[in-house]
MOPAC internal coordinates of N, CA, C and O (Angstrom, degrees):
PM7 1SCF
backbone

  N    0.0000 0     0.00 0     0.00 0    0    0    0
  C    1.4417 1     0.00 0     0.00 0    1    0    0
  C    1.5278 1   109.76 1     0.00 0    2    1    0
  O    1.2310 1   119.95 1   -20.78 1    3    2    1
  N    1.3132 1   117.69 1   159.22 1    3    2    1
  C    1.4605 1   124.04 1   179.48 1    5    3    2
  C    1.5213 1   113.10 1    56.61 1    6    5    3
  O    1.2310 1   120.49 1  -144.96 1    7    6    5
  N    1.3404 1   116.67 1    35.04 1    7    6    5
  C    1.4507 1   119.79 1   175.01 1    9    7    6
  C    1.5230 1   109.10 1   -73.22 1   10    9    7
  O    1.2310 1   120.99 1   -27.32 1   11   10    9
  N    1.3040 1   115.72 1   152.68 1   11   10    9
  C    1.4559 1   121.07 1   178.62 1   13   11   10
  C    1.5330 1   109.05 1   -66.85 1   14   13   11
  O    1.2310 1   120.06 1   -44.53 1   15   14   13
  N    1.3279 1   117.50 1   135.47 1   15   14   13
  C    1.4673 1   119.66 1   177.28 1   17   15   14
  C    1.5290 1   110.46 1   -60.07 1   18   17   15
  O    1.2310 1   121.20 1   -34.46 1   19   18   17
  N    1.3273 1   115.32 1   145.54 1   19   18   17
  C    1.4601 1   120.54 1  -178.24 1   21   19   18
  C    1.5217 1   111.07 1  -128.58 1   22   21   19
  O    1.2310 1   121.36 1   -13.57 1   23   22   21
  N    1.3197 1   115.00 1   166.43 1   23   22   21
  C    1.4536 1   122.74 1   179.22 1   25   23   22
  C    1.5250 1   111.24 1   -53.11 1   26   25   23
  O    1.2310 1   120.60 1   -48.10 1   27   26   25
  N    1.3172 1   116.45 1   131.90 1   27   26   25
  C    1.4672 1   126.86 1   178.02 1   29   27   26
  C    1.5264 1   114.95 1    74.82 1   30   29   27
  O    1.2310 1   119.75 1  -176.89 1   31   30   29
  N    1.3325 1   118.08 1     3.11 1   31   30   29
  C    1.4667 1   119.23 1   171.14 1   33   31   30
  C    1.5268 1   108.32 1   -62.87 1   34   33   31
  O    1.2310 1   120.66 1   -32.12 1   35   34   33
  N    1.3297 1   116.35 1   147.88 1   35   34   33
  C    1.4670 1   121.36 1   173.49 1   37   35   34
  C    1.5203 1   106.84 1   -93.18 1   38   37   35
  O    1.2310 1   121.16 1   -47.91 1   39   38   37
  N    1.3281 1   115.39 1   132.09 1   39   38   37
  C    1.4622 1   120.82 1  -177.45 1   41   39   38
  C    1.5213 1   110.44 1  -123.66 1   42   41   39
  O    1.2310 1   121.56 1   -21.28 1   43   42   41
  N    1.3293 1   114.62 1   158.72 1   43   42   41
  C    1.4629 1   121.64 1   178.64 1   45   43   42
  C    1.5257 1   107.98 1  -122.40 1   46   45   43
  O    1.2310 1   120.99 1   -48.09 1   47   46   45
  N    1.3236 1   115.71 1   131.91 1   47   46   45
  C    1.4656 1   120.45 1  -177.95 1   49   47   46
  C    1.5245 1   112.75 1   -64.65 1   50   49   47
  O    1.2310 1   121.20 1   -39.88 1   51   50   49
  N    1.3221 1   115.32 1   140.12 1   51   50   49
  C    1.4641 1   122.72 1   174.03 1   53   51   50
  C    1.5240 1   110.97 1  -108.46 1   54   53   51
  O    1.2310 1   120.70 1   179.37 1   55   54   53
  N    1.3200 1   116.27 1    -0.63 1   55   54   53
  C    1.4665 1   120.13 1   178.30 1   57   55   54
  C    1.5247 1   109.58 1  -143.14 1   58   57   55
  O    1.2310 1   121.60 1   -28.10 1   59   58   57
  N    1.3241 1   114.55 1   151.90 1   59   58   57
  C    1.4678 1   120.91 1   178.13 1   61   59   58
  C    1.5323 1   109.07 1   -71.35 1   62   61   59
  O    1.2310 1   120.89 1   -34.79 1   63   62   61
  N    1.3251 1   115.90 1   145.21 1   63   62   61
  C    1.4591 1   121.60 1   172.99 1   65   63   62
  C    1.5257 1   107.61 1  -129.20 1   66   65   63
  O    1.2310 1   120.57 1  -104.91 1   67   66   65
  N    1.3407 1   116.51 1    75.09 1   67   66   65
  C    1.4650 1   120.40 1  -174.24 1   69   67   66
  C    1.5256 1   113.80 1   -59.48 1   70   69   67
  O    1.2310 1   120.24 1   151.02 1   71   70   69
  N    1.3346 1   117.15 1   -28.98 1   71   70   69
  C    1.4631 1   119.81 1   179.63 1   73   71   70
  C    1.5303 1   112.28 1   -65.12 1   74   73   71
  O    1.2310 1   120.58 1   161.67 1   75   74   73
  N    1.3424 1   116.49 1   -18.33 1   75   74   73
  C    1.4657 1   122.32 1   176.97 1   77   75   74
  C    1.5297 1   111.64 1  -113.13 1   78   77   75
  O    1.2310 1   120.25 1  -175.05 1   79   78   77
  N    1.3216 1   117.13 1     4.95 1   79   78   77
  C    1.4766 1   122.98 1  -175.53 1   81   79   78
  C    1.5289 1   111.30 1    58.77 1   82   81   79
  O    1.2310 1   120.63 1  -141.92 1   83   82   81
  N    1.3378 1   116.40 1    38.08 1   83   82   81
  C    1.4630 1   121.90 1   178.65 1   85   83   82
  C    1.5223 1   109.41 1  -110.14 1   86   85   83
  O    1.2310 1   121.40 1   -38.04 1   87   86   85
  N    1.3403 1   114.92 1   141.96 1   87   86   85
  C    1.4573 1   121.01 1  -177.79 1   89   87   86
  C    1.5232 1   111.02 1  -117.07 1   90   89   87
  O    1.2310 1   121.26 1   -16.04 1   91   90   89
  N    1.3234 1   115.19 1   163.96 1   91   90   89
  C    1.4606 1   120.35 1   173.49 1   93   91   90
  C    1.5276 1   107.82 1   -54.23 1   94   93   91
  O    1.2310 1   120.60 1   -47.10 1   95   94   93
  N    1.3275 1   116.46 1   132.90 1   95   94   93
  C    1.4618 1   121.09 1   179.78 1   97   95   94
  C    1.5161 1   113.92 1    99.92 1   98   97   95
  O    1.2310 1   119.53 1   161.77 1   99   98   97
  N    1.3483 1   118.49 1   -18.23 1   99   98   97
  C    1.4670 1   119.62 1   176.05 1  101   99   98
  C    1.5194 1   108.87 1   -62.68 1  102  101   99
  O    1.2310 1   121.29 1   -35.49 1  103  102  101
  N    1.3333 1   115.13 1   144.51 1  103  102  101
  C    1.4643 1   120.28 1  -178.24 1  105  103  102
  C    1.5188 1   111.50 1  -111.55 1  106  105  103
  O    1.2310 1   121.73 1   -34.34 1  107  106  105
  N    1.3297 1   114.29 1   145.66 1  107  106  105
  C    1.4554 1   121.42 1   177.72 1  109  107  106
  C    1.5193 1   109.33 1  -148.02 1  110  109  107
  O    1.2310 1   120.76 1    -1.98 1  111  110  109
  N    1.3284 1   116.15 1   178.02 1  111  110  109
  C    1.4623 1   121.44 1  -178.97 1  113  111  110
  C    1.5247 1   109.94 1  -119.49 1  114  113  111
  O    1.2310 1   121.01 1   -40.22 1  115  114  113
  N    1.3173 1   115.66 1   139.78 1  115  114  113
  C    1.4604 1   120.86 1   176.33 1  117  115  114
  C    1.5260 1   107.60 1   -72.87 1  118  117  115
  O    1.2310 1   120.74 1   -57.22 1  119  118  117
  N    1.3358 1   116.19 1   122.78 1  119  118  117
  C    1.4600 1   120.29 1  -179.58 1  121  119  118
  C    1.5317 1   112.24 1  -112.36 1  122  121  119
  O    1.2310 1   120.39 1   170.51 1  123  122  121
  N    1.3314 1   116.86 1    -9.49 1  123  122  121
  C    1.4636 1   120.31 1   175.62 1  125  123  122
  C    1.5263 1   109.08 1  -159.67 1  126  125  123
  O    1.2310 1   121.13 1   -42.25 1  127  126  125
  N    1.3348 1   115.45 1   137.75 1  127  126  125
  C    1.4676 1   121.30 1   176.59 1  129  127  126
  C    1.5293 1   107.76 1  -110.93 1  130  129  127
  O    1.2310 1   120.13 1   -63.16 1  131  130  129
  N    1.3177 1   117.35 1   116.84 1  131  130  129
  C    1.4644 1   122.08 1   179.39 1  133  131  130
  C    1.5257 1   109.82 1   -83.08 1  134  133  131
  O    1.2310 1   119.71 1   -31.10 1  135  134  133
  N    1.3226 1   118.15 1   148.90 1  135  134  133
  C    1.4685 1   121.22 1   179.08 1  137  135  134
  C    1.5291 1   113.46 1   -62.02 1  138  137  135
  O    1.2310 1   120.08 1   155.98 1  139  138  137
  N    1.3441 1   117.45 1   -24.02 1  139  138  137
  C    1.4686 1   120.34 1  -177.85 1  141  139  138
  C    1.5257 1   113.17 1   -84.11 1  142  141  139
  O    1.2310 1   120.13 1  -173.21 1  143  142  141
  N    1.3430 1   117.35 1     6.79 1  143  142  141
  C    1.4629 1   120.28 1   178.24 1  145  143  142
  C    1.5125 1   114.38 1    92.43 1  146  145  143
  O    1.2310 1   119.90 1  -178.51 1  147  146  145
  N    1.3203 1   117.80 1     1.49 1  147  146  145
  C    1.4642 1   121.58 1   174.52 1  149  147  146
  C    1.5298 1   108.36 1   -87.86 1  150  149  147
  O    1.2310 1   121.42 1   -23.29 1  151  150  149
  N    1.3263 1   114.89 1   156.71 1  151  150  149
  C    1.4618 1   121.08 1  -178.57 1  153  151  150
  C    1.5182 1   109.53 1  -131.94 1  154  153  151
  O    1.2310 1   120.50 1   -43.44 1  155  154  153
  N    1.3316 1   116.66 1   136.56 1  155  154  153
  C    1.4602 1   120.89 1   171.90 1  157  155  154
  C    1.5182 1   106.25 1   -87.66 1  158  157  155
  O    1.2310 1   120.94 1   -57.08 1  159  158  157
  N    1.3215 1   115.81 1   122.92 1  159  158  157
  C    1.4628 1   121.09 1  -178.23 1  161  159  158
  C    1.5232 1   108.44 1  -120.14 1  162  161  159
  O    1.2310 1   121.37 1   -51.09 1  163  162  161
  N    1.3308 1   114.99 1   128.91 1  163  162  161
  C    1.4611 1   121.33 1   178.95 1  165  163  162
  C    1.5229 1   109.43 1  -100.66 1  166  165  163
  O    1.2310 1   121.01 1   -50.85 1  167  166  165
  N    1.3159 1   115.67 1   129.15 1  167  166  165
  C    1.4577 1   122.52 1   176.16 1  169  167  166
  C    1.5229 1   107.17 1  -110.02 1  170  169  167
  O    1.2310 1   120.49 1   -47.90 1  171  170  169
  N    1.3233 1   116.67 1   132.10 1  171  170  169
  C    1.4623 1   121.12 1  -176.81 1  173  171  170
  C    1.5219 1   110.34 1  -125.51 1  174  173  171
  O    1.2310 1   121.07 1   -20.82 1  175  174  173
  N    1.3358 1   115.56 1   159.18 1  175  174  173
  C    1.4665 1   120.05 1   175.58 1  177  175  174
  C    1.5313 1   109.10 1   -87.66 1  178  177  175
  O    1.2310 1   120.31 1     3.91 1  179  178  177
  N    1.3213 1   117.02 1  -176.09 1  179  178  177
  C    1.4700 1   121.40 1  -176.73 1  181  179  178
  C    1.5232 1   112.94 1   -64.83 1  182  181  179
  O    1.2310 1   120.35 1   160.12 1  183  182  181
  N    1.3376 1   116.93 1   -19.88 1  183  182  181
  C    1.4668 1   121.34 1   178.38 1  185  183  182
  C    1.5254 1   111.95 1   -89.93 1  186  185  183
  O    1.2310 1   120.46 1  -177.92 1  187  186  185
  N    1.3289 1   116.72 1     2.08 1  187  186  185
  C    1.4543 1   121.33 1   179.56 1  189  187  186
  C    1.5157 1   114.29 1    82.66 1  190  189  187
  O    1.2310 1   120.34 1  -171.49 1  191  190  189
  N    1.3242 1   116.95 1     8.51 1  191  190  189
  C    1.4610 1   120.92 1   179.04 1  193  191  190
  C    1.5273 1   109.56 1   -84.58 1  194  193  191
  O    1.2310 1   120.79 1   -45.16 1  195  194  193
  N    1.3128 1   116.10 1   134.84 1  195  194  193
  C    1.4625 1   121.05 1   179.27 1  197  195  194
  C    1.5233 1   110.45 1   -64.38 1  198  197  195
  O    1.2310 1   120.92 1   -52.37 1  199  198  197
  N    1.3255 1   115.84 1   127.63 1  199  198  197
  C    1.4685 1   120.64 1   176.27 1  201  199  198
  C    1.5277 1   110.99 1  -107.62 1  202  201  199
  O    1.2310 1   120.53 1   159.14 1  203  202  201
  N    1.3383 1   116.59 1   -20.86 1  203  202  201
  C    1.4642 1   120.29 1   177.64 1  205  203  202
  C    1.5216 1   109.67 1  -161.27 1  206  205  203
  O    1.2310 1   121.30 1   -35.37 1  207  206  205
  N    1.3170 1   115.13 1   144.63 1  207  206  205
  C    1.4561 1   122.63 1   173.59 1  209  207  206
  C    1.5202 1   105.38 1  -129.81 1  210  209  207
  O    1.2310 1   120.66 1   -67.00 1  211  210  209
  N    1.3341 1   116.34 1   113.00 1  211  210  209
  C    1.4674 1   121.43 1  -171.09 1  213  211  210
  C    1.5159 1   111.21 1  -124.09 1  214  213  211
  O    1.2310 1   120.95 1   -34.43 1  215  214  213
  N    1.3173 1   115.79 1   145.57 1  215  214  213
  C    1.4544 1   121.91 1   170.84 1  217  215  214
  C    1.5280 1   106.85 1   -93.89 1  218  217  215
  O    1.2310 1   120.66 1   -61.96 1  219  218  217
  N    1.3414 1   116.34 1   118.04 1  219  218  217
  C    1.4640 1   121.51 1  -173.92 1  221  219  218
  C    1.5215 1   111.55 1  -126.61 1  222  221  219
  O    1.2310 1   121.05 1   -28.00 1  223  222  221
  N    1.3193 1   115.60 1   152.00 1  223  222  221
  C    1.4646 1   120.71 1   170.93 1  225  223  222
  C    1.5286 1   107.57 1   -88.94 1  226  225  223
  O    1.2310 1   120.36 1   -20.31 1  227  226  225
  N    1.3124 1   116.92 1   159.69 1  227  226  225
  C    1.4706 1   120.35 1  -178.15 1  229  227  226
  C    1.5260 1   112.57 1   -65.64 1  230  229  227
  O    1.2310 1   119.76 1   164.65 1  231  230  229
  N    1.3435 1   118.06 1   -15.35 1  231  230  229
  C    1.4677 1   120.56 1   176.80 1  233  231  230
  C    1.5259 1   111.97 1   -76.03 1  234  233  231
  O    1.2310 1   120.16 1   167.92 1  235  234  233
  N    1.3223 1   117.30 1   -12.08 1  235  234  233
  C    1.4603 1   121.02 1  -177.36 1  237  235  234
  C    1.5290 1   113.41 1   -93.22 1  238  237  235
  O    1.2310 1   120.24 1   176.73 1  239  238  237
  N    1.3276 1   117.15 1    -3.27 1  239  238  237
  C    1.4643 1   120.26 1  -178.57 1  241  239  238
  C    1.5191 1   110.42 1  -153.32 1  242  241  239
  O    1.2310 1   121.23 1   -12.20 1  243  242  241
  N    1.3298 1   115.26 1   167.80 1  243  242  241
  C    1.4628 1   119.87 1   168.77 1  245  243  242
  C    1.5245 1   107.62 1  -133.84 1  246  245  243
  O    1.2310 1   120.91 1   -28.29 1  247  246  245
  N    1.3202 1   115.86 1   151.71 1  247  246  245
  C    1.4661 1   121.98 1  -177.30 1  249  247  246
  C    1.5226 1   109.25 1   -79.34 1  250  249  247
  O    1.2310 1   120.68 1   -47.24 1  251  250  249
  N    1.3422 1   116.30 1   132.76 1  251  250  249
  C    1.4694 1   121.03 1   177.89 1  253  251  250
  C    1.5315 1   112.17 1  -115.13 1  254  253  251
  O    1.2310 1   120.44 1   162.59 1  255  254  253
  N    1.3461 1   116.77 1   -17.41 1  255  254  253
  C    1.4681 1   121.24 1   177.97 1  257  255  254
  C    1.5116 1   108.21 1  -144.08 1  258  257  255
  O    1.2310 1   120.70 1   -51.83 1  259  258  257
  N    1.3282 1   116.27 1   128.17 1  259  258  257
  C    1.4642 1   121.46 1  -178.03 1  261  259  258
  C    1.5287 1   110.02 1   -97.76 1  262  261  259
  O    1.2310 1   120.85 1   -60.91 1  263  262  261
  N    1.3181 1   115.99 1   119.09 1  263  262  261
  C    1.4618 1   121.27 1  -179.41 1  265  263  262
  C    1.5290 1   111.42 1   -64.57 1  266  265  263
  O    1.2310 1   120.59 1   141.24 1  267  266  265
  N    1.3245 1   116.48 1   -38.76 1  267  266  265
  C    1.4659 1   121.14 1  -176.83 1  269  267  266
  C    1.5308 1   111.89 1   -59.45 1  270  269  267
  O    1.2310 1   120.42 1   138.57 1  271  270  269
  N    1.3239 1   116.80 1   -41.43 1  271  270  269
  C    1.4711 1   121.08 1  -178.25 1  273  271  270
  C    1.5251 1   112.37 1  -100.00 1  274  273  271
  O    1.2310 1   121.01 1   174.03 1  275  274  273
  N    1.3513 1   115.66 1    -5.97 1  275  274  273
  C    1.4683 1   121.32 1  -176.77 1  277  275  274
  C    1.5319 1   110.74 1    51.86 1  278  277  275
  O    1.2310 1   121.59 1  -132.11 1  279  278  277
  N    1.3361 1   114.57 1    47.89 1  279  278  277
  C    1.4657 1   118.98 1  -178.47 1  281  279  278
  C    1.5265 1   110.91 1  -144.50 1  282  281  279
  O    1.2310 1   121.79 1   -27.95 1  283  282  281
  N    1.3321 1   114.18 1   152.05 1  283  282  281
  C    1.4582 1   120.86 1   177.01 1  285  283  282
  C    1.5160 1   109.36 1   -73.69 1  286  285  283
  O    1.2310 1   120.71 1   -35.94 1  287  286  285
  N    1.2993 1   116.24 1   144.06 1  287  286  285
  C    1.4622 1   121.64 1   173.44 1  289  287  286
  C    1.5271 1   106.12 1   -69.77 1  290  289  287
  O    1.2310 1   119.27 1   -49.46 1  291  290  289
  N    1.3381 1   118.99 1   130.54 1  291  290  289
  C    1.4695 1   120.67 1  -179.18 1  293  291  290
  C    1.5339 1   111.56 1   -54.90 1  294  293  291
  O    1.2310 1   121.03 1   -36.64 1  295  294  293
  N    1.3314 1   115.63 1   143.36 1  295  294  293
  C    1.4653 1   121.03 1  -177.74 1  297  295  294
  C    1.5269 1   113.77 1   -54.08 1  298  297  295
  O    1.2310 1   119.05 1   137.29 1  299  298  297
  N    1.3496 1   119.42 1   -42.71 1  299  298  297
  C    1.4732 1   117.46 1   178.34 1  301  299  298
  C    1.5362 1   112.41 1   -57.75 1  302  301  299
  O    1.2310 1   120.10 1   144.01 1  303  302  301
  N    1.3327 1   117.42 1   -35.99 1  303  302  301
  C    1.4648 1   120.37 1   177.72 1  305  303  302
  C    1.5226 1   111.16 1   -69.54 1  306  305  303
  O    1.2310 1   120.52 1   142.67 1  307  306  305
  N    1.3366 1   116.60 1   -37.33 1  307  306  305
  C    1.4658 1   119.89 1   177.66 1  309  307  306
  C    1.5268 1   110.41 1   -64.81 1  310  309  307
  O    1.2310 1   120.72 1   136.16 1  311  310  309
  N    1.3304 1   116.22 1   -43.84 1  311  310  309
  C    1.4704 1   120.24 1   178.91 1  313  311  310
  C    1.5265 1   109.64 1   -61.03 1  314  313  311
  O    1.2310 1   120.42 1   134.31 1  315  314  313
  N    1.3178 1   116.80 1   -45.69 1  315  314  313
  C    1.4636 1   121.16 1   179.42 1  317  315  314
  C    1.5252 1   111.19 1   -59.42 1  318  317  315
  O    1.2310 1   120.49 1   138.25 1  319  318  317
  N    1.3309 1   116.68 1   -41.75 1  319  318  317
  C    1.4685 1   120.56 1  -179.86 1  321  319  318
  C    1.5235 1   111.40 1   -60.46 1  322  321  319
  O    1.2310 1   120.34 1   140.80 1  323  322  321
  N    1.3182 1   116.96 1   -39.20 1  323  322  321
  C    1.4650 1   120.77 1  -179.61 1  325  323  322
  C    1.5255 1   110.64 1   -74.99 1  326  325  323
  O    1.2310 1   120.36 1   134.73 1  327  326  325
  N    1.3290 1   116.92 1   -45.27 1  327  326  325
  C    1.4681 1   121.68 1  -176.94 1  329  327  326
  C    1.5297 1   111.25 1   -61.56 1  330  329  327
  O    1.2310 1   120.14 1   148.92 1  331  330  329
  N    1.3075 1   117.34 1   -31.08 1  331  330  329
  C    1.4635 1   122.31 1   179.60 1  333  331  330
  C    1.5250 1   112.71 1   -53.47 1  334  333  331
  O    1.2310 1   120.44 1   149.85 1  335  334  333
  N    1.3152 1   116.76 1   -30.15 1  335  334  333
  C    1.4696 1   120.80 1  -176.38 1  337  335  334
  C    1.5239 1   113.41 1   -91.66 1  338  337  335
  O    1.2310 1   120.09 1  -178.69 1  339  338  337
  N    1.3221 1   117.43 1     1.31 1  339  338  337
  C    1.4634 1   120.77 1  -177.84 1  341  339  338
  C    1.5293 1   111.40 1   -94.13 1  342  341  339
  O    1.2310 1   120.32 1   -25.97 1  343  342  341
  N    1.3279 1   117.00 1   154.03 1  343  342  341
  C    1.4671 1   119.44 1   174.06 1  345  343  342
  C    1.5298 1   110.04 1   -69.71 1  346  345  343
  O    1.2310 1   120.53 1   -19.83 1  347  346  345
  N    1.3157 1   116.59 1   160.17 1  347  346  345
  C    1.4669 1   121.35 1  -176.01 1  349  347  346
  C    1.5258 1   112.31 1   -56.03 1  350  349  347
  O    1.2310 1   119.68 1   142.03 1  351  350  349
  N    1.3188 1   118.21 1   -37.97 1  351  350  349
  C    1.4700 1   121.60 1   178.95 1  353  351  350
  C    1.5333 1   110.34 1   -57.10 1  354  353  351
  O    1.2310 1   120.53 1   134.97 1  355  354  353
  N    1.3240 1   116.58 1   -45.03 1  355  354  353
  C    1.4647 1   120.80 1   179.93 1  357  355  354
  C    1.5297 1   111.02 1   -69.49 1  358  357  355
  O    1.2310 1   120.45 1   143.48 1  359  358  357
  N    1.3309 1   116.74 1   -36.52 1  359  358  357
  C    1.4675 1   120.08 1   176.82 1  361  359  358
  C    1.5289 1   110.37 1   -59.87 1  362  361  359
  O    1.2310 1   120.59 1   137.78 1  363  362  361
  N    1.3475 1   116.47 1   -42.22 1  363  362  361
  C    1.4658 1   120.56 1   179.29 1  365  363  362
  C    1.5300 1   111.02 1   -65.52 1  366  365  363
  O    1.2310 1   120.18 1   142.31 1  367  366  365
  N    1.3255 1   117.26 1   -37.69 1  367  366  365
  C    1.4682 1   120.75 1   176.95 1  369  367  366
  C    1.5258 1   110.52 1   -61.80 1  370  369  367
  O    1.2310 1   120.78 1   137.96 1  371  370  369
  N    1.3196 1   116.12 1   -42.04 1  371  370  369
  C    1.4636 1   120.22 1   179.20 1  373  371  370
  C    1.5216 1   110.25 1   -64.93 1  374  373  371
  O    1.2310 1   120.12 1   136.66 1  375  374  373
  N    1.3224 1   117.37 1   -43.34 1  375  374  373
  C    1.4626 1   121.05 1   177.78 1  377  375  374
  C    1.5265 1   110.75 1   -60.25 1  378  377  375
  O    1.2310 1   120.32 1   134.54 1  379  378  377
  N    1.3161 1   117.00 1   -45.46 1  379  378  377
  C    1.4694 1   120.42 1   178.47 1  381  379  378
  C    1.5195 1   111.54 1   -63.19 1  382  381  379
  O    1.2310 1   120.11 1   140.16 1  383  382  381
  N    1.3262 1   117.39 1   -39.84 1  383  382  381
  C    1.4594 1   120.68 1   178.75 1  385  383  382
  C    1.5288 1   110.44 1   -66.40 1  386  385  383
  O    1.2310 1   120.14 1   139.56 1  387  386  385
  N    1.3306 1   117.34 1   -40.44 1  387  386  385
  C    1.4662 1   120.89 1   177.87 1  389  387  386
  C    1.5312 1   110.40 1   -62.70 1  390  389  387
  O    1.2310 1   120.43 1   139.66 1  391  390  389
  N    1.3271 1   116.77 1   -40.34 1  391  390  389
  C    1.4719 1   120.11 1   176.73 1  393  391  390
  C    1.5235 1   110.65 1   -63.04 1  394  393  391
  O    1.2310 1   120.53 1   138.24 1  395  394  393
  N    1.3334 1   116.59 1   -41.76 1  395  394  393
  C    1.4653 1   121.11 1   177.95 1  397  395  394
  C    1.5323 1   110.06 1   -60.46 1  398  397  395
  O    1.2310 1   120.25 1   132.74 1  399  398  397
  N    1.3339 1   117.13 1   -47.26 1  399  398  397
  C    1.4673 1   120.46 1   179.45 1  401  399  398
  C    1.5262 1   111.08 1   -60.50 1  402  401  399
  O    1.2310 1   120.73 1   139.04 1  403  402  401
  N    1.3278 1   116.20 1   -40.96 1  403  402  401
  C    1.4599 1   120.54 1   178.35 1  405  403  402
  C    1.5239 1   111.03 1   -61.88 1  406  405  403
  O    1.2310 1   120.17 1   136.33 1  407  406  405
  N    1.3188 1   117.29 1   -43.67 1  407  406  405
  C    1.4705 1   119.73 1   179.78 1  409  407  406
  C    1.5246 1   110.58 1   -65.57 1  410  409  407
  O    1.2310 1   119.97 1   142.98 1  411  410  409
  N    1.3355 1   117.67 1   -37.02 1  411  410  409
  C    1.4659 1   121.07 1   177.58 1  413  411  410
  C    1.5259 1   110.83 1   -65.15 1  414  413  411
  O    1.2310 1   120.43 1   136.75 1  415  414  413
  N    1.3285 1   116.78 1   -43.25 1  415  414  413
  C    1.4705 1   121.01 1   179.55 1  417  415  414
  C    1.5285 1   110.78 1   -63.84 1  418  417  415
  O    1.2310 1   120.82 1   137.15 1  419  418  417
  N    1.3168 1   116.04 1   -42.85 1  419  418  417
  C    1.4680 1   119.51 1   179.86 1  421  419  418
  C    1.5169 1   111.01 1   -66.58 1  422  421  419
  O    1.2310 1   120.18 1   142.26 1  423  422  421
  N    1.3186 1   117.26 1   -37.74 1  423  422  421
  C    1.4648 1   120.94 1   179.15 1  425  423  422
  C    1.5286 1   110.55 1   -66.44 1  426  425  423
  O    1.2310 1   120.37 1   142.52 1  427  426  425
  N    1.3328 1   116.90 1   -37.48 1  427  426  425
  C    1.4697 1   120.31 1  -178.38 1  429  427  426
  C    1.5162 1   111.63 1   -77.28 1  430  429  427
  O    1.2310 1   120.53 1   139.71 1  431  430  429
  N    1.3316 1   116.59 1   -40.29 1  431  430  429
  C    1.4643 1   119.01 1  -176.57 1  433  431  430
  C    1.5232 1   111.85 1   -83.68 1  434  433  431
  O    1.2310 1   120.51 1   155.73 1  435  434  433
  N    1.3178 1   116.63 1   -24.27 1  435  434  433
  C    1.4565 1   120.49 1   179.39 1  437  435  434
  C    1.5125 1   114.15 1    72.13 1  438  437  435
  O    1.2310 1   120.34 1  -164.97 1  439  438  437
  N    1.3267 1   116.96 1    15.03 1  439  438  437
  C    1.4618 1   119.05 1   179.80 1  441  439  438
  C    1.5208 1   110.12 1  -145.98 1  442  441  439
  O    1.2310 1   121.89 1    -6.77 1  443  442  441
  N    1.3231 1   113.99 1   173.23 1  443  442  441
  C    1.4571 1   120.07 1   176.25 1  445  443  442
  C    1.5245 1   107.19 1   -74.29 1  446  445  443
  O    1.2310 1   120.68 1   -45.99 1  447  446  445
  N    1.3119 1   116.31 1   134.01 1  447  446  445
  C    1.4591 1   121.05 1  -177.48 1  449  447  446
  C    1.5163 1   111.32 1   -88.47 1  450  449  447
  O    1.2310 1   121.16 1   -29.47 1  451  450  449
  N    1.3224 1   115.38 1   150.53 1  451  450  449
  C    1.4553 1   122.60 1   174.68 1  453  451  450
  C    1.5219 1   108.04 1   -94.48 1  454  453  451
  O    1.2310 1   119.61 1   -42.16 1  455  454  453
  N    1.3390 1   118.36 1   137.84 1  455  454  453
  C    1.4678 1   118.82 1   177.62 1  457  455  454
  C    1.5226 1   110.96 1   -53.92 1  458  457  455
  O    1.2310 1   120.56 1   -38.33 1  459  458  457
  N    1.3290 1   116.53 1   141.67 1  459  458  457
  C    1.4637 1   121.94 1  -177.28 1  461  459  458
  C    1.5206 1   111.65 1   -56.21 1  462  461  459
  O    1.2310 1   119.77 1   147.63 1  463  462  461
  N    1.3249 1   118.05 1   -32.37 1  463  462  461
  C    1.4605 1   121.09 1  -179.16 1  465  463  462
  C    1.5240 1   112.32 1   -68.05 1  466  465  463
  O    1.2310 1   120.03 1   163.01 1  467  466  465
  N    1.3231 1   117.54 1   -16.99 1  467  466  465
  C    1.4637 1   121.28 1  -179.39 1  469  467  466
  C    1.5200 1   112.45 1   -99.27 1  470  469  467
  O    1.2310 1   120.13 1   175.93 1  471  470  469
  N    1.3205 1   117.36 1    -4.07 1  471  470  469
  C    1.4679 1   120.33 1  -177.43 1  473  471  470
  C    1.4995 1   109.96 1   -83.95 1  474  473  471
  O    1.2310 1   120.10 1   180.00 1  475  474  473

């Protein structure tokens, strides 16, 4: 977890970029890694046409797909990456909501659940 972003990783925005009409959650690919820790990220439309090319810091995105391993970052790691940027009040809300979802799942399934990573 928390590996340094690398060339061709797919990333998801953690901040709005209105000057490029990009919103939190938009995905792009790292096309250049600068020595100063900035990354050039290309955002494309469904036809593969570039809609924006932005220089971003690693605080503005999180990696969702690793090019080196050709694999998606596990969802728990993605959730952790996003929650890290929230204030403690919001973190507690997420924890309470996760507990609520767990109780709902247990009530519906009637059994102890196995962690999703083990299924």
